C-alpha positions as CSV (number, residue, x, y, z in Angstrom):
1,X,-57.4,75.8,-60.4
2,X,-55.7,74.0,-63.4
3,X,-52.6,75.2,-65.3
4,X,-51.8,73.4,-68.5
5,X,-48.6,72.8,-70.6
6,X,-49.1,72.7,-74.3
7,X,-37.5,65.2,-73.5
8,X,-15.7,43.9,-68.6
9,X,-13.8,46.9,-68.8
10,X,-13.6,47.2,-65.0
11,X,-13.1,51.1,-65.7
12,X,-12.8,53.4,-63.0
13,X,-11.7,56.4,-65.2
14,X,-14.7,58.7,-64.6
15,X,-14.5,58.2,-60.9
16,X,-11.0,58.3,-60.7
17,X,-11.2,61.7,-62.5
18,X,-13.3,63.2,-59.6
19,X,-10.9,61.8,-57.0
20,X,-7.6,63.0,-58.6
21,X,-9.2,66.4,-59.0
22,X,-9.4,66.8,-55.4
23,X,-13.1,68.6,-55.7
24,X,-16.3,68.0,-57.1
25,X,-16.8,69.3,-60.5
26,X,-20.3,70.7,-60.1
27,X,-23.0,68.6,-58.1
28,X,-24.8,66.1,-60.5
29,X,-28.6,66.0,-60.5
30,X,-31.3,64.6,-62.8
31,X,-33.2,67.0,-65.4
32,X,-36.7,67.5,-66.0
33,X,-36.2,65.3,-69.3
34,X,-34.6,62.3,-67.2
35,X,-38.1,62.2,-65.2
36,X,-39.9,62.7,-68.2
37,X,-37.9,59.4,-69.6
38,X,-38.7,57.5,-66.5
39,X,-42.5,58.3,-67.0
40,X,-42.2,57.5,-70.9
41,X,-40.8,54.1,-69.9
42,X,-43.6,53.5,-67.3
43,X,-46.3,54.5,-69.9
44,X,-44.7,51.9,-72.4
45,X,-45.4,49.3,-70.1
46,X,-48.9,50.3,-69.5
47,X,-51.9,48.9,-71.2
48,X,-54.0,51.1,-73.6
49,X,-56.9,53.0,-71.9
50,X,-55.4,52.5,-68.6
51,X,-54.4,54.8,-65.6
52,X,-51.7,54.9,-63.0
53,X,-51.6,56.5,-59.4
54,X,-48.5,57.2,-57.5
55,X,-48.7,59.1,-54.1
56,X,-46.1,61.2,-52.5
57,X,-45.0,60.9,-49.1
58,X,-46.5,62.6,-46.1
59,X,-44.9,64.6,-43.3
60,X,-44.3,62.6,-40.1
61,X,-44.7,64.3,-36.7
62,X,-41.5,64.2,-34.5
63,X,-42.8,65.9,-31.4
64,X,-46.1,68.2,-31.1
65,X,-45.9,70.6,-34.1
66,X,-42.6,69.6,-35.4
67,X,-41.9,66.9,-38.2
68,X,-39.1,64.6,-39.0
69,X,-37.0,65.7,-42.0
70,X,-39.0,64.8,-45.1
71,X,-38.3,61.8,-47.3
72,X,-40.1,61.6,-50.5
73,X,-41.7,58.3,-51.7
74,X,-39.1,56.9,-54.0
75,X,-41.5,55.6,-56.8
76,X,-43.1,58.9,-56.8
77,X,-39.9,60.9,-57.1
78,X,-38.5,58.5,-59.6
79,X,-41.3,59.4,-61.9
80,X,-41.9,63.2,-61.0
81,X,-38.7,64.7,-59.4
82,X,-41.4,66.6,-57.2
83,X,-40.4,66.7,-53.5
84,X,-43.2,68.0,-51.6
85,X,-45.6,66.0,-49.5
86,X,-49.2,64.8,-50.1
87,X,-49.2,65.2,-53.9
88,X,-50.3,62.8,-56.5
89,X,-49.1,61.7,-59.9
90,X,-51.4,60.3,-62.4
91,X,-50.4,58.8,-65.6
92,X,-53.4,58.7,-67.9
93,X,-52.8,56.4,-71.3
94,X,-55.6,56.4,-74.0
95,X,-55.3,54.6,-77.4
96,X,-53.4,57.5,-79.1
97,X,-52.5,59.7,-76.3
98,X,-50.5,59.8,-72.9
99,X,-50.9,62.7,-70.3
100,X,-49.2,63.4,-67.0
101,X,-51.3,65.1,-64.5
102,X,-50.0,66.2,-60.8
103,X,-52.1,67.2,-57.8
104,X,-50.3,69.3,-55.3
105,X,-50.5,71.7,-52.4
106,X,-51.7,75.2,-53.5
107,X,-49.8,78.4,-53.3
108,X,-50.9,79.9,-50.0
109,X,-49.0,82.9,-48.1
110,X,-50.0,82.0,-44.7
111,X,-48.9,78.5,-44.9
112,X,-45.6,79.4,-46.5
113,X,-44.9,81.8,-44.0
114,X,-45.0,79.1,-41.3
115,X,-43.8,76.0,-43.4
116,X,-41.8,77.2,-46.5
117,X,-42.4,78.0,-50.0
118,X,-44.5,75.5,-52.4
119,X,-44.3,75.2,-55.9
120,X,-47.7,75.7,-56.8
121,X,-49.6,74.7,-59.9
122,X,-48.1,77.0,-62.6
123,X,-44.3,76.3,-61.8
124,X,-45.3,72.4,-61.5
125,X,-46.1,72.5,-65.2
126,X,-43.1,74.5,-66.4
127,X,-40.5,73.1,-64.1
128,X,-41.4,69.6,-63.7
129,X,-42.8,68.9,-67.3
130,X,-46.1,67.7,-66.3
131,X,-49.2,68.4,-68.6
132,X,-51.6,69.6,-66.0
133,X,-51.4,70.4,-62.2
134,X,-54.4,70.9,-60.2
135,X,-54.8,71.4,-56.5
136,X,-55.3,68.9,-54.0
137,X,-58.9,69.9,-53.3
138,X,-59.6,69.2,-57.0
139,X,-58.6,65.8,-57.0
140,X,-61.7,63.5,-56.1
141,X,-63.5,65.6,-58.9
142,X,-61.0,65.1,-61.7
143,X,-60.3,61.4,-60.8
144,X,-63.8,60.4,-61.2
145,X,-63.9,61.8,-64.6
146,X,-60.6,60.1,-65.6
147,X,-61.9,56.8,-64.3
148,X,-65.0,56.6,-66.6
149,X,-64.2,54.4,-69.4
150,X,-60.7,53.3,-68.1
151,X,-60.2,49.6,-68.4
152,X,-57.2,49.0,-65.9
153,X,-56.0,50.8,-63.0
154,X,-52.1,50.6,-62.0
155,X,-50.7,51.5,-58.3
156,X,-48.6,50.1,-56.0
157,X,-50.4,47.6,-53.6
158,X,-48.0,47.9,-50.8
159,X,-48.8,51.4,-50.4
160,X,-51.8,51.1,-48.0
161,X,-53.1,54.4,-47.8
162,X,-53.2,54.5,-51.5
163,X,-54.8,51.4,-52.1
164,X,-57.6,52.4,-49.8
165,X,-58.0,55.7,-51.5
166,X,-58.0,53.8,-55.1
167,X,-60.7,51.4,-53.9
168,X,-62.7,54.4,-52.4
169,X,-62.5,56.0,-55.8
170,X,-63.5,52.8,-57.8
171,X,-66.4,52.2,-55.6
172,X,-67.8,55.8,-56.4
173,X,-67.3,55.3,-60.1
174,X,-69.0,51.9,-59.7
175,X,-71.9,53.5,-58.0
176,X,-72.9,55.6,-60.9
177,X,-73.0,52.7,-63.6
178,X,-76.7,53.2,-63.8
179,X,-76.0,56.8,-65.1
180,X,-74.0,55.5,-68.0
181,X,-70.6,55.6,-66.3
182,X,-68.0,52.6,-67.3
183,X,-66.1,51.5,-64.5
184,X,-62.6,50.1,-64.5
185,X,-62.6,46.1,-64.6
186,X,-59.1,45.3,-63.3
187,X,-56.5,46.7,-61.1
188,X,-52.8,46.0,-61.7
189,X,-49.8,46.3,-59.2
190,X,-47.5,48.8,-60.5
191,X,-44.6,47.5,-58.5
192,X,-43.0,44.9,-60.7
193,X,-43.0,47.2,-63.5
194,X,-41.4,50.3,-61.6
195,X,-39.1,47.8,-60.1
196,X,-37.6,46.7,-63.1
197,X,-37.1,50.5,-64.6
198,X,-35.5,51.5,-61.5
199,X,-33.1,48.5,-61.3
200,X,-31.5,49.6,-64.4
201,X,-29.7,52.9,-64.1
202,X,-29.3,55.5,-66.8
203,X,-26.0,57.3,-67.4
204,X,-27.3,60.2,-65.5
205,X,-28.5,58.3,-62.6
206,X,-24.9,56.6,-62.6
207,X,-23.1,60.2,-62.4
208,X,-25.1,61.1,-59.6
209,X,-24.2,57.9,-57.7
210,X,-20.6,58.2,-58.7
211,X,-20.6,61.7,-57.0
212,X,-22.4,60.6,-53.9
213,X,-19.9,57.6,-53.7
214,X,-17.0,60.2,-54.2
215,X,-18.4,62.3,-51.1
216,X,-18.9,59.3,-49.0
217,X,-15.3,58.1,-49.6
218,X,-14.3,61.5,-48.5
219,X,-16.3,61.1,-45.4
220,X,-14.9,57.5,-44.4
221,X,-11.3,59.0,-45.0
222,X,-12.0,62.0,-42.8
223,X,-13.3,59.4,-40.2
224,X,-10.2,57.5,-40.1
225,X,-8.1,60.7,-39.8
226,X,-10.2,61.9,-36.8
227,X,-10.3,58.6,-35.0
228,X,-8.6,58.1,-31.7
229,X,-9.0,56.2,-28.6
230,X,-11.2,58.1,-26.1
231,X,-13.4,59.7,-28.5
232,X,-17.2,58.8,-28.5
233,X,-18.6,57.0,-31.5
234,X,-21.1,59.8,-32.3
235,X,-18.3,62.3,-32.3
236,X,-17.0,60.3,-35.2
237,X,-20.4,60.1,-36.7
238,X,-20.6,63.9,-36.6
239,X,-17.3,64.2,-38.7
240,X,-19.0,61.8,-41.3
241,X,-22.0,64.0,-41.6
242,X,-19.6,67.2,-41.8
243,X,-18.0,65.9,-44.8
244,X,-21.3,64.7,-46.5
245,X,-22.8,68.2,-46.0
246,X,-19.7,70.2,-46.9
247,X,-19.6,68.5,-50.5
248,X,-23.3,68.9,-51.1
249,X,-24.8,65.8,-49.7
250,X,-27.1,67.2,-47.2
251,X,-28.4,64.0,-45.8
252,X,-27.3,60.6,-44.8
253,X,-28.7,57.9,-47.0
254,X,-29.4,55.6,-43.6
255,X,-28.7,55.8,-40.2
256,X,-24.9,55.8,-39.9
257,X,-23.3,52.9,-38.0
258,X,-20.4,53.7,-36.1
259,X,-19.5,50.5,-34.0
260,X,-16.2,50.3,-32.0
261,X,-15.1,46.9,-30.7
262,X,-17.6,44.3,-29.9
263,X,-20.4,46.6,-31.1
264,X,-19.3,45.7,-34.8
265,X,-20.8,42.2,-34.0
266,X,-24.2,44.0,-33.9
267,X,-25.3,44.4,-37.4
268,X,-27.6,47.4,-37.2
269,X,-26.0,49.2,-34.3
270,X,-26.7,52.8,-34.5
271,X,-26.9,53.8,-30.9
272,X,-23.2,55.1,-31.5
273,X,-22.7,56.2,-27.9
274,X,-19.8,54.2,-26.8
275,X,-16.1,55.4,-26.3
276,X,-13.4,54.2,-28.6
277,X,-10.8,52.0,-27.1
278,X,-7.3,51.4,-27.9
279,X,-6.4,48.2,-29.9
280,X,-10.1,47.7,-31.0
281,X,-11.5,48.2,-34.6
282,X,-14.2,50.6,-35.6
283,X,-16.5,49.7,-38.4
284,X,-18.4,52.3,-40.1
285,X,-21.3,52.0,-42.4
286,X,-22.1,55.3,-43.7
287,X,-23.2,56.7,-47.1
288,X,-24.3,59.9,-48.1
289,X,-27.7,60.7,-50.2
290,X,-27.6,63.1,-53.4
291,X,-30.4,64.1,-55.5
292,X,-32.4,61.1,-53.8
293,X,-29.6,58.5,-54.7
294,X,-27.8,56.5,-51.9
295,X,-24.2,55.5,-51.4
296,X,-23.6,52.4,-49.0
297,X,-20.2,52.2,-48.0
298,X,-18.5,50.2,-45.0
299,X,-14.8,50.5,-43.9
300,X,-13.2,48.8,-40.9
301,X,-10.0,49.9,-39.3
302,X,-8.2,50.0,-36.1
303,X,-9.0,53.0,-33.5
304,X,-5.1,53.7,-32.9
305,X,-4.1,53.1,-36.5
306,X,-2.3,49.9,-36.2
307,X,-3.9,46.4,-36.8
308,X,-3.0,43.8,-34.3
309,X,-2.0,40.5,-36.0
310,X,-5.4,38.6,-35.1
311,X,-7.2,41.7,-36.5
312,X,-4.9,42.1,-39.7
313,X,-5.3,38.2,-40.3
314,X,-8.9,38.6,-40.5
315,X,-9.2,41.7,-42.1
316,X,-7.1,40.5,-45.1
317,X,-9.3,37.5,-45.6
318,X,-12.5,39.8,-45.7
319,X,-10.7,42.1,-48.1
320,X,-9.3,39.2,-50.4
321,X,-12.7,37.6,-50.5
322,X,-14.3,41.1,-51.5
323,X,-11.6,41.5,-54.3
324,X,-12.3,38.1,-55.7
325,X,-16.2,38.4,-55.7
326,X,-15.9,42.0,-57.3
327,X,-13.3,40.6,-59.9
328,X,-16.1,38.1,-61.1
329,X,-18.9,40.7,-61.8
330,X,-19.9,41.1,-65.4
331,X,-23.2,40.8,-67.3
332,X,-24.6,37.3,-66.9
333,X,-23.2,36.6,-63.6
334,X,-25.5,36.3,-60.8
335,X,-25.3,36.8,-56.9
336,X,-25.5,33.0,-56.6
337,X,-22.2,32.7,-58.1
338,X,-20.8,35.4,-56.3
339,X,-21.8,33.8,-53.2
340,X,-20.1,30.4,-54.3
341,X,-16.9,32.5,-54.5
342,X,-17.3,34.1,-51.2
343,X,-18.1,31.0,-49.4
344,X,-15.1,29.3,-51.1
345,X,-12.6,32.0,-49.9
346,X,-14.0,32.7,-46.5
347,X,-14.5,29.0,-45.3
348,X,-10.9,28.2,-46.6
349,X,-9.5,31.2,-45.0
350,X,-11.0,30.5,-41.4
351,X,-9.8,27.0,-41.8
352,X,-6.4,27.9,-42.5
353,X,-6.5,30.3,-39.5
354,X,-7.8,27.4,-37.3
355,X,-11.3,28.9,-36.7
356,X,-12.8,26.3,-38.7
357,X,-11.9,22.7,-38.1
358,X,-12.9,19.4,-40.1
359,X,-12.7,18.3,-43.8
360,X,-12.1,21.5,-45.9
361,X,-14.3,19.9,-48.6
362,X,-17.1,19.3,-46.3
363,X,-16.9,22.6,-44.6
364,X,-17.1,24.3,-48.0
365,X,-20.1,22.0,-49.1
366,X,-22.0,23.2,-45.8
367,X,-21.2,26.7,-46.2
368,X,-19.4,26.6,-42.7
369,X,-18.2,30.5,-42.9
370,X,-21.8,31.4,-42.5
371,X,-21.5,30.9,-38.5
372,X,-19.3,34.1,-38.8
373,X,-20.6,35.6,-42.0
374,X,-24.2,36.0,-41.0
375,X,-25.9,38.3,-43.7
376,X,-26.2,38.5,-47.3
377,X,-23.6,39.3,-50.0
378,X,-24.8,42.4,-51.3
379,X,-28.1,44.0,-52.6
380,X,-29.3,46.3,-55.2
381,X,-28.4,50.2,-54.6
382,X,-30.2,53.1,-56.0
383,X,-32.9,55.5,-54.7
384,X,-33.3,53.2,-51.8
385,X,-30.3,51.8,-49.8
386,X,-31.7,48.2,-50.4
387,X,-33.0,49.1,-53.7
388,X,-36.1,47.6,-55.6
389,X,-35.4,44.7,-57.9
390,X,-36.4,40.9,-58.1
391,X,-33.4,38.8,-57.4
392,X,-35.1,35.6,-58.9
393,X,-34.7,33.8,-55.5
394,X,-35.2,30.0,-56.1
395,X,-36.6,27.4,-53.4
396,X,-32.7,27.1,-52.3
397,X,-32.7,30.7,-51.5
398,X,-30.0,31.1,-54.3
399,X,-30.3,34.5,-56.1
400,X,-30.5,33.7,-59.9
401,X,-31.0,37.2,-61.2
402,X,-28.4,37.6,-64.2
403,X,-26.6,40.9,-63.9
404,X,-27.1,43.4,-66.8
405,X,-25.5,46.6,-67.8
406,X,-26.8,49.4,-65.6
407,X,-27.5,47.8,-62.5
408,X,-25.8,48.9,-59.2
409,X,-25.2,46.8,-56.4
410,X,-23.2,46.6,-53.0
411,X,-20.6,43.6,-52.2
412,X,-20.0,43.4,-48.4
413,X,-18.6,40.4,-47.0
414,X,-17.9,40.3,-43.5
415,X,-16.8,38.2,-40.3
416,X,-18.1,38.7,-37.0
417,X,-16.7,37.2,-33.7
418,X,-18.8,38.1,-30.7
419,X,-16.9,38.8,-27.5
420,X,-19.2,36.1,-25.7
421,X,-18.2,33.4,-27.9
422,X,-16.4,31.0,-25.9
423,X,-16.0,28.4,-28.8
424,X,-13.6,31.1,-30.2
425,X,-10.1,31.3,-29.1
426,X,-9.7,34.5,-27.1
427,X,-7.6,36.3,-29.8
428,X,-10.4,36.4,-32.1
429,X,-13.3,37.5,-29.7
430,X,-14.6,41.0,-30.3
431,X,-13.5,41.3,-33.7
432,X,-16.4,42.4,-36.2
433,X,-15.2,43.4,-39.8
434,X,-17.2,44.4,-42.8
435,X,-15.7,46.0,-46.1
436,X,-18.5,47.2,-48.5
437,X,-18.2,48.5,-51.9
438,X,-20.7,49.8,-54.5
439,X,-20.3,48.4,-57.9
440,X,-22.1,49.3,-61.5
441,X,-22.2,46.6,-63.8
442,X,-20.9,47.8,-67.1
443,X,-20.9,46.5,-70.6
444,X,-18.1,44.1,-70.4
445,X,-17.6,44.0,-66.4
446,X,-17.9,46.5,-63.6
447,X,-16.9,50.1,-62.4
448,X,-16.1,50.4,-58.7
449,X,-17.3,53.4,-57.3
450,X,-15.6,53.1,-54.0
451,X,-12.1,52.3,-55.4
452,X,-10.9,55.5,-53.9
453,X,-12.0,54.7,-50.5
454,X,-9.0,53.4,-48.5
455,X,-9.2,49.7,-47.9
456,X,-5.9,47.9,-47.8
457,X,-3.8,47.6,-44.6
458,X,-1.1,49.6,-45.7
459,X,-3.0,52.5,-47.0
460,X,-5.4,52.6,-43.8
461,X,-2.3,52.8,-41.5
462,X,-0.3,55.1,-43.7
463,X,-3.6,57.4,-43.8
464,X,-4.0,57.3,-39.9
465,X,-0.2,57.8,-39.2
466,X,-0.3,61.3,-40.7
């Protein structure tokens, strides 16, 4: 069945307007025209007489006849906005024309009674703006026709099932060369093209990310308000999820980390099963997902609402380092430069606290803080939490990609002092601290999407004292 269709200013003003209003002005999402604009940008990077394939995700079985919550392939979603499994998006570019074709599940009353409604072919054209939509059963026939006479084929090489399918299609076409078929002569990895497109966010994408950050900031604030000694970590995780869904972010963007005490020294701690103890810190790394886009925020605060002196000293050092790094963000700056700032601040601070010893200049040159700051300073953020985009890493592992307007990134310095590190003075052991913000690079500087999430010692203690 076929259906055819015959669009440094360091400014926080918009984000603050949402926060000051104490409510969301309407859940942001992308329109059909936004997804069409994404496709048009990809078409512009395709050679004439070429075709591109992007596959949707497949549902994953959780147990017997139940599935995990469906998460769409991000490249497929970026180009289509379509959120059903097993679909295929085809972009066909001839010399004087370009066409978008979707293959998707058919309308089927019996299947829909059991598994939910399907968009179907007719609505796929009218709602999602594709030129044609066919059922999945029609895929092989039509793709063989599309490939005849095409010169180049684009697909993402890291999608193994799609790669195998594309080469099977190509083999079938080449088998008919004696009948006059002209098979493609070149395959091209689509990843570098779509990664570059996704790296620069449009105004509408940034507005969605602004809102999901606002929602996520509310969730972190709720966690601070609800935390007390004796609760389980997972109970605080539940408070965070409650706030996400209450404001329209139905899913977490990643597995929430709620790490009390020494658990904070496990970077990807997601067990969230232990009790919270008096006089310990709680590190929460949590972000909601809205219209496919992620927030990624970390806050660390005392379980009982009051920092001890050692906690306060380390926390202020991390906070000051983060602030110095963010203040340097503008177009033309690189992660390499930001890492220099973070290394200078953290190493000097650890030296002043007596945690590092020796010649300060040598310690800075040797990046001695990395003994306790054991992960990267930040990463791209967007449809994926660790979003796509080239960092331009050189042989020294320095990230030399210059920032440009529309990039969104995280900044997340931290210090980790494991309980079993006997080289540390006892007062520091068992403390793990990370503070993470989400930053948009603007025309002359940056916008901090997480500026309304409490982070200063005074603000945290005042909030938790209510």
